[in-house]
C-alpha positions in Angstrom: 83.2 96.6 134.6 80.7 94.4 135.9 77.4 95.9 136.2 73.9 94.9 136.5 73.0 93.9 132.7 76.7 91.9 132.5 76.0 90.1 136.3 72.8 89.2 134.8 73.9 87.7 131.0 76.6 85.6 133.3 74.5 84.2 135.4 71.4 83.2 132.4 74.8 82.0 130.3 75.9 79.8 133.5 72.8 78.3 133.9 72.2 77.8 130.3 75.7 75.8 130.2 74.7 74.1 133.6 71.4 72.8 131.6 73.0 71.6 128.8 75.7 69.6 130.3 72.8 68.2 132.3 70.7 67.5 129.3 73.8 65.6 128.3 74.6 63.8 131.3 70.7 62.3 130.7 71.8 61.4 127.0 74.5 58.8 128.6 71.6 57.6 130.8 73.0 58.9 133.9 70.6 60.6 136.1 71.7 63.8 138.6 69.5 64.2 142.1 69.0 67.6 142.7 71.2 66.8 146.0 74.0 65.6 143.6 73.7 69.4 141.5 73.8 71.2 144.8 76.9 69.8 145.8 78.8 69.8 142.7 77.8 73.7 142.5 78.6 73.7 146.0 82.2 71.9 145.4 83.0 74.0 142.3 84.6 77.6 143.8 86.8 75.5 146.1 87.8 72.8 142.6 88.4 76.2 140.8 90.1 77.8 143.7 92.3 74.3 143.8 93.0 74.1 140.2 94.2 77.9 140.3 96.6 77.2 143.3 98.3 74.3 141.9 98.6 75.8 138.4 100.1 78.7 140.4 102.8 76.5 142.2 103.8 74.5 138.9 104.4 77.8 137.2 106.7 78.9 140.0 108.6 75.8 139.9 109.2 76.1 135.8 110.1 79.8 136.5 112.6 78.9 139.3 114.3 75.8 137.0 113.9 78.0 134.0 116.0 80.9 135.4 118.9 78.5 136.8 119.0 76.9 133.6 119.3 80.1 132.3 121.9 81.7 134.5 123.9 78.6 134.0 123.8 78.6 130.0 124.6 82.6 130.0 126.2 83.6 132.4 126.1 87.6 132.2 130.2 87.6 132.5 130.1 89.2 128.9 128.9 92.5 130.0 131.3 93.0 133.0 134.5 94.1 130.3 131.6 97.2 129.1 130.9 98.7 132.3 
């Protein structure tokens, strides 16, 4: 799935997006130092991981709530007579 060509294309695309976002930041007259840029890049994996972990927890909570609500609304007693 991930061969050298697709990995290189992904990396180049990522750099392009970063450069575009940096140029947009300059349009807002906010300058980013190389140290801030490096820090932001270094923090990205942990931020993504935390976001995914939070989404996972929210999904589990929602599913538990949905199942509990469904059990109260439809108690599955209608099938007991057919078996």
